[in-house]
C-alpha positions in Angstrom: 69.7 40.3 -65.5 66.3 41.7 -66.0 67.5 45.2 -65.2 70.2 44.8 -67.7 68.0 43.6 -70.4 65.3 46.3 -69.7 67.2 49.1 -69.3 70.5 48.5 -70.9 69.8 46.2 -74.0 66.5 47.0 -75.2 67.0 50.9 -74.8 69.8 49.9 -77.1 67.7 48.2 -79.5 65.4 51.0 -79.8 68.3 53.4 -80.5 69.8 51.2 -82.9 66.5 50.7 -84.7 65.7 54.5 -84.9 68.9 55.4 -86.1 69.1 52.5 -89.0 65.3 52.4 -89.6 65.1 49.0 -88.7 61.1 48.0 -87.7 59.9 47.2 -84.7 56.5 45.5 -83.7 55.3 43.1 -81.2 58.7 40.9 -81.9 56.8 38.0 -80.3 58.1 34.7 -81.6 54.7 33.2 -80.4 52.9 35.3 -82.8 53.8 33.8 -86.3 53.0 30.5 -85.0 49.7 32.2 -83.5 48.4 33.8 -86.8 49.7 30.9 -88.7 47.2 28.5 -86.6 44.7 31.0 -86.6 44.6 31.1 -90.3 45.0 27.2 -90.9 42.4 26.1 -88.4 39.7 29.1 -88.7 40.3 29.9 -92.3 41.9 27.0 -93.7 44.7 29.1 -95.5 47.8 27.5 -95.8 50.2 29.1 -93.1 53.3 28.7 -95.1 52.4 31.0 -97.9 53.9 33.9 -98.8 50.4 35.7 -98.1 50.7 34.4 -94.8 54.0 35.4 -94.4 53.5 39.1 -94.9 50.7 39.0 -92.8 53.1 38.1 -89.8 55.2 40.5 -90.8 52.9 43.4 -90.2 52.3 42.3 -86.5 55.8 41.2 -85.8 57.7 44.2 -87.7 55.4 46.5 -87.8 55.2 46.6 -91.6 56.1 44.3 -94.4 59.8 43.9 -95.1 61.3 45.7 -98.0 64.2 43.9 -100.2 65.2 47.5 -101.2 66.2 48.6 -97.7 69.4 47.3 -96.8 68.7 47.7 -93.0 65.4 46.0 -93.1 66.2 42.2 -91.1 67.1 38.6 -92.6 64.7 36.8 -91.0 61.2 36.5 -92.4 59.4 35.2 -89.7 57.7 32.7 -91.9 55.6 29.8 -90.3 58.9 27.4 -90.2 57.4 25.3 -87.8 55.4 21.5 -88.1 51.6 22.0 -88.8 50.9 20.3 -85.5 52.1 23.0 -83.5 48.7 24.5 -84.0 47.2 21.9 -82.3 48.7 22.9 -79.4 47.9 26.4 -79.8 44.4 25.7 -81.2 42.6 26.9 -77.7 44.1 30.5 -78.1 43.3 31.1 -81.9 39.8 32.7 -81.1 41.3 35.1 -78.5 42.8 38.3 -79.6 46.7 38.0 -79.3 47.2 40.7 -76.7 45.6 38.5 -73.7 47.3 35.6 -75.4 50.5 36.8 -75.4 50.2 38.1 -71.5 48.8 34.6 -70.6 51.5 32.9 -72.6 54.3 34.9 -71.0 53.2 33.5 -67.4 52.8 30.1 -68.6 56.4 30.0 -69.6 57.5 31.4 -66.8 55.4 28.2 -64.7 56.4 25.4 -67.0 60.5 27.1 -66.4 60.1 26.6 -62.9 58.2 23.0 -63.0 61.3 22.1 -65.3 63.4 22.7 -62.6 61.9 20.1 -60.4 61.8 17.7 -62.8 65.3 17.6 -63.6 65.8 17.4 -59.9 63.8 14.1 -60.3 65.4 12.8 -63.3 68.9 13.3 -61.0 67.6 11.6 -57.9 68.8 14.9 -56.1 66.6 15.1 -53.2 66.8 18.6 -52.0 65.3 21.1 -50.0 62.6 23.2 -50.9 65.0 26.5 -50.5 67.5 24.8 -53.0 64.8 24.2 -55.9 63.4 27.8 -55.3 67.3 29.4 -55.5 67.7 27.2 -58.6 64.7 28.2 -60.1 65.1 31.6 -59.3 68.6 31.7 -60.7 67.6 30.1 -63.8 64.5 32.8 -64.3 67.3 35.3 -63.9 69.6 33.9 -66.4 69.8 35.4 -69.8 68.7 32.4 -71.7 65.8 32.1 -70.1 64.8 35.9 -69.6 65.4 36.3 -73.5 63.3 33.1 -74.0 60.4 35.1 -71.9 60.6 38.6 -73.5 60.7 36.6 -77.2 57.9 34.1 -76.0 60.0 31.4 -77.4 58.2 27.9 -78.1 62.0 26.4 -76.7 61.2 27.2 -73.5 57.9 25.0 -73.6 60.1 22.3 -75.6 62.6 22.0 -72.9 59.9 21.5 -70.4 58.2 18.7 -72.4 61.9 17.0 -72.9 62.0 17.2 -69.3 58.8 15.8 -68.7 59.6 12.8 -71.1 62.9 11.9 -69.1 61.5 12.4 -65.9 58.3 10.1 -66.9 61.0 7.4 -68.2 62.6 7.5 -64.3 59.4 7.0 -63.1 58.6 3.9 -65.3 55.5 5.6 -67.5 57.5 4.7 -70.9 54.3 4.6 -73.3 53.4 8.3 -71.7 57.0 9.5 -71.9 57.0 8.8 -75.7 53.7 10.7 -76.3 55.4 13.8 -74.5 58.7 13.1 -76.5 56.8 13.4 -79.9 55.0 16.3 -78.8 58.1 18.0 -78.2 59.1 17.7 -81.9 57.5 20.8 -82.7 61.0 22.1 -82.5 62.8 19.0 -84.1 66.4 20.2 -84.5 66.5 20.7 -80.2 65.4 16.8 -79.7 66.5 15.0 -82.6 69.8 14.1 -80.8 67.7 13.3 -77.5 65.4 11.1 -79.5 68.3 9.2 -80.9 69.9 8.6 -77.9 66.4 7.7 -76.2 65.8 5.3 -79.2 69.5 3.5 -78.6 68.6 3.1 -75.1 65.2 1.4 -76.0 66.7 -0.9 -78.2 69.2 -1.7 -75.0 66.4 -3.7 -73.3 63.6 -3.9 -75.7 61.3 -5.9 -73.9 61.3 -3.9 -71.0 61.5 -0.7 -72.9 59.0 -0.8 -76.4 56.2 1.4 -74.8 58.9 4.2 -75.1 59.3 3.6 -78.9 55.3 2.7 -79.1 54.4 5.7 -77.5 56.4 8.0 -79.3 55.5 6.3 -82.8 51.6 6.3 -82.0 51.7 9.7 -81.1 53.7 10.9 -84.1 51.1 8.7 -86.5 48.3 10.8 -85.1 50.3 14.2 -85.2 51.3 13.6 -89.1 47.9 12.3 -89.9 45.6 15.2 -88.4 48.2 17.6 -90.1 47.3 15.9 -93.5 44.1 16.3 -92.9 44.1 19.6 -92.1 46.4 20.6 -94.7 47.0 17.9 -97.4 50.7 17.8 -98.6 52.1 19.5 -95.6 55.3 17.9 -95.8 56.4 18.9 -99.0 55.0 22.7 -98.3 57.0 22.4 -95.0 60.6 20.8 -96.2 60.7 24.0 -98.3 59.8 26.5 -95.9 62.7 25.0 -93.7 65.0 25.1 -96.8 64.4 28.8 -96.7 64.5 29.3 -93.2 68.0 27.8 -93.0 68.6 30.5 -96.0 67.3 33.8 -94.4 67.8 32.4 -90.4 70.7 30.2 -90.4 74.2 30.8 -89.1 76.9 29.1 -88.2 77.2 26.5 -85.3 79.6 27.5 -82.1 82.7 25.6 -83.5 82.1 27.2 -87.0 82.5 30.3 -85.0 85.2 29.7 -82.8 87.2 27.6 -85.0 88.8 28.0 -88.7 87.5 26.4 -91.8 87.5 22.8 -92.0 88.2 22.5 -88.2 84.6 23.6 -87.3 83.0 20.9 -89.0 85.2 18.2 -88.1 85.0 18.8 -84.3 81.2 18.9 -84.6 81.4 15.4 -86.5 83.9 14.1 -83.8 81.3 15.0 -80.9 78.5 13.5 -82.6 80.3 10.3 -82.9 81.4 10.4 -79.4 78.0 10.9 -78.3 76.6 7.7 -80.7 79.4 5.8 -78.9 78.6 7.1 -75.5 74.8 6.2 -76.2 75.5 2.5 -77.3 77.8 2.0 -74.6 75.2 3.0 -72.0 72.0 1.8 -73.7 71.6 -1.2 -71.2 71.9 1.2 -68.1 69.1 1.2 -65.8 66.9 4.7 -65.9 67.7 5.7 -62.2 71.4 5.2 -63.2 74.5 7.8 -63.3 74.8 6.2 -66.9 71.5 7.0 -68.2 71.6 11.2 -66.8 74.7 11.3 -68.7 73.0 9.6 -71.8 70.4 12.4 -71.4 72.6 15.4 -70.4 75.2 14.2 -73.8 72.5 14.9 -76.6 71.2 18.1 -74.9 74.7 19.7 -74.6 76.3 18.9 -78.2 72.9 19.7 -79.6 73.6 23.2 -78.9 77.4 22.7 -79.8 76.4 21.6 -83.6 73.0 23.2 -84.0 73.3 25.5 -87.1 72.0 28.3 -85.6 73.2 29.7 -82.3 70.5 31.4 -80.1 71.4 32.1 -76.6 67.7 30.9 -75.5 68.3 27.7 -76.5 70.9 27.2 -73.7 67.5 26.6 -71.2 68.4 23.0 -72.4 71.6 23.0 -70.5 69.8 23.4 -66.8 70.5 19.1 -66.0 74.0 19.5 -67.3 74.8 22.3 -64.9 72.7 20.5 -62.3 75.0 17.5 -62.9 78.1 19.0 -62.5 76.7 21.2 -59.3 76.0 17.8 -57.6 79.4 16.2 -58.8 81.6 19.9 -58.0 83.8 18.2 -54.9 84.9 15.2 -57.0 85.3 17.2 -60.1 87.5 19.8 -58.0 89.6 17.1 -56.1 90.0 14.7 -59.5 92.7 16.7 -61.2 94.7 20.1 -62.3 93.1 19.8 -65.5 89.8 19.1 -64.1 90.3 22.1 -61.5 90.7 24.6 -64.3 87.6 23.3 -66.2 85.7 24.0 -63.0 87.1 27.4 -63.4 86.2 27.8 -66.7 82.6 26.4 -66.0 82.3 28.5 -62.8 83.4 31.8 -64.7 81.4 31.1 -68.3 78.1 31.0 -66.2 78.6 33.6 -63.6 80.1 36.2 -65.5 76.6 37.4 -66.8 75.3 38.1 -63.7 78.3 39.7 -62.4 78.7 42.2 -65.5 74.6 42.4 -65.1 75.1 43.7 -61.5 78.0 45.8 -62.3 75.9 47.7 -65.2 73.0 48.0 -62.7 75.4 49.7 -59.8 77.1 51.9 -62.8 73.8 52.8 -64.1 73.5 55.2 -60.8 76.8 57.4 -62.1 77.1 56.9 -65.8 74.5 58.3 -68.7 72.7 56.3 -70.8 75.1 57.2 -73.9 78.2 55.5 -71.8 75.8 52.7 -70.4 74.6 51.8 -74.3 78.4 51.1 -75.0 78.7 48.2 -72.4 75.5 46.7 -73.8 77.7 43.4 -74.8 79.5 43.1 -71.7 77.7 40.3 -70.1 76.9 38.3 -73.2 80.8 37.9 -73.6 81.0 34.6 -72.3 77.7 33.3 -73.9 79.3 30.9 -76.3 81.6 29.6 -73.6 78.9 28.1 -71.5 78.1 25.1 -73.7 82.0 24.4 -74.1 83.1 24.5 -70.8 80.3 22.2 -69.8 80.5 19.8 -72.5 84.3 19.5 -70.9 83.2 19.0 -67.7 80.6 16.3 -68.8 83.3 14.8 -70.5 85.0 14.0 -67.2 82.1 12.2 -65.5 81.7 10.3 -68.6 85.3 9.1 -68.6 84.8 8.5 -65.1 81.7 6.2 -65.7 83.0 4.7 -68.8 85.1 1.9 -67.8 82.9 0.9 -64.7 79.8 0.8 -67.5 82.1 -1.9 -69.5 82.8 -3.9 -66.2 79.1 -4.1 -65.5 
């Protein structure tokens, strides 16, 4: 997969940018957040301002975007994050971006590997070191992780924080879990459904679980208050920045891409309704139960299904669902013919990118770069199918637990 990205996909993008005069700078998604945080904390400038956006473009793209150039990217790369992301990046703002970028790459590798161990802990899956290492290597060699590491996406950090928060819940450290969950809202669109489901779960036994809410609420109060202190009135500016971001960087959800209108939005609405029903049904489940694992895996999967901008790197959030299905593979395979078909669909969707990348690596020995360039999309064919296949499999598992939970 790394060979495919380095020797097929990126060369294709470079050649395409030369042909169409598309600017290419550092292309690091960390850079807009780092520069905005530096200007806010050191020079007290508004990171959402058009001036900062133009400065970001000069580093990210190599020059400012020009509306008169039809091939220039639509994404303006503005500072479309809550102000409190600057507090996480504060230790880096006094250093040049080059060393920060290199260190952040290895930091993301480390937290991605640790997240594997955290999800094994959440699932109560006691396994060997070799199995853990194998899963970690496969994750680092998956296209979502490779893309996230290449782009230095804060999604990888958010996925780690989500895993850490849920792992702390299973260990009974509810207040600290709430603290970590609040920090994970640096990308609120990715953790909103998880947050809602965990709040419903906390209400299921408020006396024992209220510390989760208090930890989250106290931390959010501190983050919002500190943000207001460093940038008064930031919430209104942030809302405007988010509205602009949706205009230039938004896109259709997976159902909208795969289904005609108005079927796509209806499917998304039904998925959200089923998720809320599942959370309500499993709200009393203990943190070490299968039902709680489904309550966590469900919102992470449906988030990727209904989120209005599809990005492959967001699929690192599907790791707990993949592990759940891997653990329950034999019962799922033996269940019924439709379940067997779903297992085959899941295996094909997840395994195809590796097989295709392997094929491109070997064919590169005999094919010219021009012929290889024509096949650059082949490993990405099943990208949209992965969340759908995993959701179907998760549905089989939830369906089996639903009457059992009602009985208890």
